[in-house]
C-alpha positions in Angstrom: -16.7 10.4 19.4 -19.0 13.2 18.4 -22.0 12.2 16.4 -22.4 14.8 13.7 -25.7 13.4 12.6 -27.3 13.7 16.0 -28.3 10.0 16.0 -26.7 6.8 17.1 -27.0 3.5 15.5 -25.1 0.9 13.6 -22.9 3.4 11.8 -21.8 4.9 15.1 -21.3 1.5 16.6 -19.1 0.5 13.7 -17.1 3.7 14.1 -16.8 3.1 17.8 -15.6 -0.4 17.2 -13.0 0.8 14.7 -11.8 3.5 17.0 -11.3 1.0 19.9 -9.4 -1.3 17.6 -7.3 1.5 16.2 -6.6 2.8 19.8 -5.4 -0.8 20.6 -2.9 -0.6 17.7 -4.8 -2.2 14.9 -3.5 -0.3 11.9 -5.9 -1.8 9.4 -8.8 -0.6 11.6 -7.2 2.8 11.8 -6.9 3.0 8.0 -10.5 2.1 7.6 -11.6 4.5 10.4 -9.8 7.3 8.7 -11.4 6.6 5.3 -14.9 6.5 6.9 -14.3 9.7 8.8 -13.1 11.5 5.7 -16.0 10.2 3.7 -18.5 11.3 6.4 -17.2 14.9 6.5 -14.6 14.8 9.3 -11.3 15.3 7.5 -9.5 16.6 10.6 -10.5 13.4 12.5 -9.4 11.3 9.6 -6.0 13.1 9.4 -5.5 12.6 13.2 -6.2 8.9 12.9 -3.9 8.3 10.0 -1.0 10.4 11.5 -1.3 8.4 14.7 -1.4 5.0 13.0 1.0 5.6 10.1 2.8 8.9 10.5 6.1 7.4 11.7 6.2 4.9 8.9 5.1 7.3 6.2 7.1 10.5 6.8 6.8 11.9 3.3 3.0 11.3 3.3 2.7 12.9 6.8 4.8 16.0 5.9 3.0 16.5 2.6 -0.4 16.2 4.2 0.6 18.5 7.0 1.8 21.2 4.5 -1.4 20.9 2.6 -3.5 21.1 5.7 -1.5 24.1 7.0 -2.3 25.8 3.7 -6.0 25.2 4.2 -6.3 22.3 1.7 -7.8 19.6 4.0 -9.2 17.8 0.9 -5.7 17.6 -0.6 -4.3 16.3 2.7 -7.0 13.6 2.9 -6.3 12.6 -0.7 -2.6 12.3 0.0 -3.3 9.8 2.8 -6.0 7.9 0.9 -3.6 7.2 -1.9 -0.6 6.5 0.4 0.6 2.9 0.2 -0.5 2.2 3.8 -4.1 3.3 3.3 -4.4 2.2 -0.4 -3.1 -1.3 0.3 -5.0 -1.7 3.6 -6.7 -5.1 3.3 -9.6 -3.8 5.5 -9.8 -0.5 3.6 -12.5 0.8 1.3 -10.2 0.4 -1.8 -9.8 -3.3 -1.1 -13.5 -3.6 -0.5 -14.2 -1.9 -3.8 -11.7 -4.2 -5.7 -13.6 -7.2 -4.3 -16.7 -6.1 -6.2 -14.8 -6.3 -9.6 -14.3 -9.2 -11.9 -10.7 -10.2 -12.6 -10.3 -8.2 -15.8 -11.6 -5.0 -14.2 -9.6 -5.6 -11.1 -6.4 -5.6 -13.1 -7.3 -2.2 -14.5 -7.9 -0.7 -11.0 -5.3 -2.5 -8.9 -2.4 -0.2 -8.0 -1.8 3.4 -8.5 1.4 4.6 -10.2 4.4 5.1 -7.9 2.6 7.3 -5.3 5.7 7.5 -3.1 7.6 9.1 -6.0 4.7 11.4 -6.8 4.4 12.4 -3.1 8.1 13.1 -2.9 7.8 15.3 -6.0 4.9 17.2 -4.6 6.5 17.7 -1.2 9.7 19.0 -2.8 7.6 21.5 -4.9 5.7 22.7 -1.8 8.8 23.1 0.2 10.6 24.9 -2.7 7.6 27.3 -3.0 8.0 28.0 0.7 11.7 28.9 0.2 13.2 25.7 1.7 16.8 25.8 0.5 17.3 22.0 0.7 14.2 21.4 -1.5 15.3 24.1 -4.0 18.8 22.5 -4.1 17.3 19.1 -4.7 15.1 20.4 -7.6 18.1 22.3 -9.0 20.3 19.1 -8.9 17.6 17.0 -10.6 17.0 19.8 -13.2 20.8 19.9 -13.9 20.7 16.1 -14.4 18.1 16.5 -17.1 14.9 16.1 -15.2 12.5 18.3 -17.2 9.8 18.1 -14.5 12.2 19.4 -11.9 13.3 22.2 -14.2 9.7 23.2 -14.8 9.0 23.3 -11.0 11.9 25.7 -10.5 10.3 28.3 -12.9 
């Protein structure tokens, strides 16, 4: 792995260990590696790690992140993966580590995000509709016709 800081040491050793574990199929290590890469300024590396580890199991997350990255929004693509269930719920991940620092009351306030899968699907449909994808437009139109005000607004 390229060392962007120009030095080696415990951080690089930890990243190398996580990379080796991820390459061996340890999805928890891959999730953690992706988070660390993203936090250290390597969003492309983080995205590659997450796609390889979770892409087949998280097709909506993968597609949404790909569309954002294609549009030049690497930060948005990283955010999509960071808040995906597979990364958010990773017991070896940074979010779990953060939750461990909280007392029980604070932990309840921070525990789970809203329904990220639903929100991802909504954002993906919007991006695809903006690109002229007929299936996404038809889906939004059907939801709008069924009374979904958010879908109606996305069509305007």
